[in-house]
N, C-alpha and C positions, 0 to 999 in steps of 0.2 A: 367298509362294511355296509355301505348303502346298497350294495349288490345283494343284500340279505345274508343270512347265516350260512348259505351254501358255500361261502368262501371258507368256512371252517372245515378243514379236513386234516387228517393226520397221515396222508399218503406221502411218504418220503419223496416219491417221484415228482410231486407237485410243489415241494418245498423250495423256498429260496433260502440258502444257507445263511445263518446269522451267527457269526462268531466274532464278538467284539475284541477278542485277543489276537485275531489274525493281523499280522504286521501291515498288510495292505489296508485293512480297515482302520487301524490306528493312525496311519499316515493320512488317509482320506476316506472317511466313512460315508461321504455323500453319494457316491455312485451306488453303494449297497442300499442306502435308504431309498433311493429312487427305484431300485428293483423291487424292494418290499412294497412301496406305495403302489406300484403298477402290477404286482403279482395277481394272477386271477384267483388265487386262493389265499386264505389266511390260516396259519398253522402255529401250534405252540412250539416253543423251544424245548430243548431236552429237559429243562427244569420245569416245564409246564407253564411257562409264561407266554402270553400272547403279546407280540410286538406290534405296536401301532405306530404308523408313520404319517398318516394323513392328518392334515390340520383339523378338519371337522371332527374326526374321530378322537384325536387327542384332546381338543377343547371340550368335547362332550364328556369324556371320562373325568377330566380334571374338575368339572363342575357338578358331577353327579354325587350326591351325598351317600348313595348306596355303595359307592366304591371307597374303601378306606385306605388311608396311608399307614395304618397300624399293621405291621407284619404279623401280629399275633392272630389275625383273622385268617391267615393261610391255613389250609388243612392238609392232612396226609403227609406224605414223604417230603413235600416242599417245606412244610413248617419245621419238620425235624431237621432237615439239612440246614435251614437257615439258622435255627437255634444253635446248632453245633458250630456254626461259623461266625456267630456274633460274640463280642467280647463279654457280654453279660448274659449269654444264653437266651432263654425265652422271656426274660424279665427286663426289657430295656428301660433305661432311665426315662423320666418324664420330659422328653424332648418334644417340643411343639411339632417338629417335622413328622413324628410318628404317632401323633395323637389325633383323635376325632373330637367333635363337640360332645359334651360341654367343656371337657378339660381343655381342649385346644382353644376354645373361645375365650375362656378366662385367662389363660396364659398369653394369648395374643393381645388381648386388651391391655393387660399389665405391661407388656413389652412396648406396645404402641405409645403408652403414656410417656415413655422415656426415649422413644426413637422416632420422632416425628419428622416429616419432610422439612419443616421449618428449621428444626434443630440441625438437620443434616446440611441444609443450605448455608447455615451460619458457619459451617466448617470450611466452606470453599476457600476463603483467604488462606487458611492454614494449609489446605491441600495444595494450593498454588505454590506456597512457600516451600513445602516439602518437595514437590516435583522439580522446581527450579534448583533447589539445593542438590538433589540427586543427580540432575543433569549437569550441574556445574562440576561435579566430581569426575565426570567422564569426558567432558568437553576437550580438555587439553590432551587426554590420552589418545584421542582419535579413534577409539573403538569402545564397544561395550557389549556385555551380555545383557540384552533387554530384560531377561528374567531375573538374573541375580542383582543387576544394578538399578532396576526400576520397578518391574512388575511385582516382584516379591516384597521388597522393603517398603514401598509406599503403603499398601493396604495394611501391612503388619503394624507399621508405626501408627497409622490412623486408628485402627481398632484398639491397639494397646493404649493409646492416649485417651480414647473414648471410655474404655473400661477403667482407666486409672492404673494400668500396669506400668511400673517404673521402667525407664529406658534401659537400664542395665539388665533387666530381666527378659527383654523381648526376644533375644536370640534363641533362648532355650525352647521357645514355643514352636520353632520351625519343624523339628522332627516329630514332636507330639502331634501337631496338626496334620501332618502328612499321613501318619499312621492311623489316626482316627477317621480321616476323610475317606479312606478306602472302604470302610464299612457301609458307605452310601451305595455301593454297587448292589443291584438287585440280588445277585447271588455271589457274595464275597468268596474269595479263595480261602480255604481253611487256615492258611498261614496268616491271613489278615487278622483274625481274632487274637492270635498269639502276640502280634505286634501292637494291636490296639489296646489290649487290656492294660499293660503298664502305662501306656500313654494316657488313657482315661484316668487312671489313679494319680498320675503325675499332675494332670490338670486339677483334679479334685483337691489334692494336697496343697497345691499352690493357691487355688482360689479360696480354700477354707481359711487360710491365714489372712488373705486380702479382705474377705467378707467380714471377718472379725474386726479388722482394723476400721472398715468403713461403718460398721454398726456402732462402734465406739466413737468414731469421729468422722461423720459424713463429709464428703467433699463435692465439688462441682464436677462429677463424672457420672458416666452411665451406670456403673456398678452401684453407686450410692442411690441413684434414682430408682434402679430396679429393686433395691432393698426397701425403699420407702414407698414404692408404688402400691396402690391399694385399689381393689375392685370389689364392690359389694361387701365391704368389711373384711375382705381377705387379702393377704399378701402372699408373695411367693414363699414356699417352704424352702428349707435349706437344700434338699435334693433338687428342687425345681430351680433354685438359683445356680447350683452347680451345672445343671443341664443347660440352662439358658446361657451361662458364660461360655461353656464349651461350644454350643451351637453358634453363638454370635462370633466367637473368635474364629472357628473353623470356616463357617460360611462367609464371615465378613472379610476374610482375606483370601481364601482359596478361589472363590468366584471371581473376585476382582483381579487377582493375579492372572487368571486364565483369560479374562476379558482383555486385559492390556496386552498380554503376549500374543493371543490369537489375533487381536485387532491390528497390532503393529505389523505382524507377519502378513496379514491380508492387505494392508496398505502398501507394504513394500512390493507385493506381487501385483499391485494395481497402481502404478506410478501416477497415472492421471488423476486418480482419486486422492492420493496423497498431496499432489500439487493443488488440487481444488481446495482441500482443507487448509493448506498453507496460505493460499490466496484469500480465503474467506473463512476466518475463524468463527463467524456466525453459524457455520455449518456444524459446530461442535455437537449440538443436541441431536440433530438428525443423523450425523455420522455415527454417534455412539449407538443409537437405536439400530442402524443398519448393520454395524459390526456385531452387535448382539445377535441379530437375526442370521447373519451370514455364517458365523462360526460360533455357535452358542457355547459359552463356558460350562454350562450345565447341559449335558446331552440328553438326559432322560430322568424320569421319575417313575416310581412303581405304585400301583394301587391293587387292592384285593377286594373281590366281590363279597359283600356281607350277606347277600341273599341271591337266589337265582334271578338273574335279570337279563334283559336284552338292551344293548346300547348301540344305537345306529345299525341294527341288524346283527350285531355280534351277540350270540347267546353265551352268557357266562354262568357257570355253576358256582354256588356258594363255596368260597375258599379258593377259587381260581384267581390267578394274578395276571395283570397286564403291565407291560412296560410301555410307557408313553414316551416316544422319541420326540423330545422337544426340538432337537436339531432337525430331524426328518420333517416334522410339521412346518418348520420355518423355511424349508426349501420346497414346499408343496406348490406346484404351478397353479393349482386351483385357488390358492389363497394369495399368491404373490406372482406378479408377472415377471418372466425371465428370472426366476429365483436364484439361479447359479451365478448371476452377474452381480458384482458389487457396485452399487450406485448410491453414494452417500446422500444425495439430495432427496431421495425418496424415503429416507428413514422415517418410520412411524412406529408407534408403540403397540401395534396390534399383533406383534410377534408373541411367542410363548416362551421366550428365553428365560423369563423369571417365573414360569409356571402360570397358573390361572386358578381362579376360585379361592377358597379360604386359605390355601397354602401358598398364595402368591408371595414371592420372596420378601420378607420383612426388610432386608437390607438393600432392596433395589434402588431407592433414592441415593444411598451412599455410593453404591457401585457406579451408578450413572454419573455422579459428580466427579468421582475419581477418574473414570474413563474420559469424560469430556476434557478435564484439565490435562491429563497425560497425553492424549492424542493431539490436542492443539499445540501443546508445548513442544512435542517431538517434531511435528510438522514444521513449526516455526523455526526451531533452533537447528535442526539437522535435515534440511531439505534434500541433501545429497546422500543421505544414509543409504547404504547398500547391504544386502545380505552377504554373509561370508560363507554360507552353505545353502544349497538349494533343498536340502533334506534335513532340517533341524529335528533333533530327537524329541519324541513325546514321552510324557510320563505314563507309567503303566496303570491306567485308570480308565474305566469306561464312562461312568457318570460325569466325572469332572474332567473335561477335555482340556489339557494344557501342555505346553511345551516344557521340556526339562531344561533346555537352553536355547537361546536365540542370539548367536554372535553376529554383530554388525559392525561395519566401518562407518565412520561419521562424516567423512569427507572424500 
C-alpha cells in the first residue's frame, strides 16, 4: 500500500484469487501469499475483507489503535453474516482476543499477573520431563504420528496442569477445543457455529465447577491465580473467568500443537537444518523463532476500521475489515532475506507469528519453551527420523494452520 490507495480496485480482472479453502492453498499457501504481496492492485475478498500480506502493512495495522479486533465494529452485510456464523451471535463473550481498551487492558493486566515469563520458564523442567516421557513411549515402536503422539498431548497436558484440570479430565477437551478454535476464522463456515455452541457450553459447565472448587480452596495453579488476581480493586467476573479459561486452553494448546507439527515437518524437509540442531542444541532458541517465521501456526488475524482512515496508503472506510496475513508477512523478502529458505541460525524474534501490538500472544513464552524442548529432543533422539508420506494431511482451518497427522519412521 506504499504505492498509494490506487492499489485499491474492485476490478475482477486485476484480482489475485484468494480462496483459503482451495486444496492447493491448504497444502502450501506461500506461493499465493507471494502473488498477493506483488500484485499491482489490492482488492477486497468476496466478504469485503482486504487481505494484507506485506510485513510493513501488517505491522502497521496491528499497531494502529483505530483498527479494532472487536468484530462488532463491522458494518453492513459483513456484520450480519458474521453474527449468523458465531456461536453467540452478535454478543460475543468477554474474550481478550476480541476486545479493545480499556476492557482489553484490564483483562490483559490481570492475566499477566498470573502468566509471567518467569513463571513459564519455571515450567521448563516439567516440560522436558513430559517430552522425554512421550518420546519414550514411541521409541521402541519405531514409528510415531508426531501429531497424536507429541504435538497434541504435550501442550494439552501443560495447559491442563497450569489451569489445575485433573489428568483424568484432559481427553474430553480435545473435541471441544477443535470446535471452538474454528470460530477464529475471519469468516467462519455456518456449520462452525452449530458445532461451537455446545463446545462453548461444555467448557463453561466444566469450568464453573472447577472455579467453585478453587474459590473455596485455592491451589498453586493458574486458575486460582486468575480468581485471586486484582487490578485497581477489580477482579475477573465469572463470565470473564469462563472466557479467559477457554481462551487460554484453546490458544494454549492449538498454537503449540501446530508449532510443533509444522516445525518438525519443516525440519524433516530440510535435513541439514535438522542435523545442525542435533549437533548444536544451543540453536534451540533461534531454531524455534525461525520455525515460527517459516510456517506460522497462526496464519492470520483480522481487524476492523472504527473510523475512516488511511493506513500506509490503504483507504479504509469505517466498518471495513482487513485480514492481516502473519504468514505472508513472515515470508516478505523486504523484511527477511531469502525468506523461503529455512535457516535456523538466523532465527530472530522480529517475525509476527505471535502478532504485534496490544494483542501480542499472551502465551508466546510458553509456546516458545515447549517448542524449544520438543525440537531439540526429537533431533537428539531420532536423528534418522523419516517422513512416511510426502503429502501429510492438514486440518480444515485457515487461521490455525496445522497438520491432521504426521506419520514418521524413527530409524
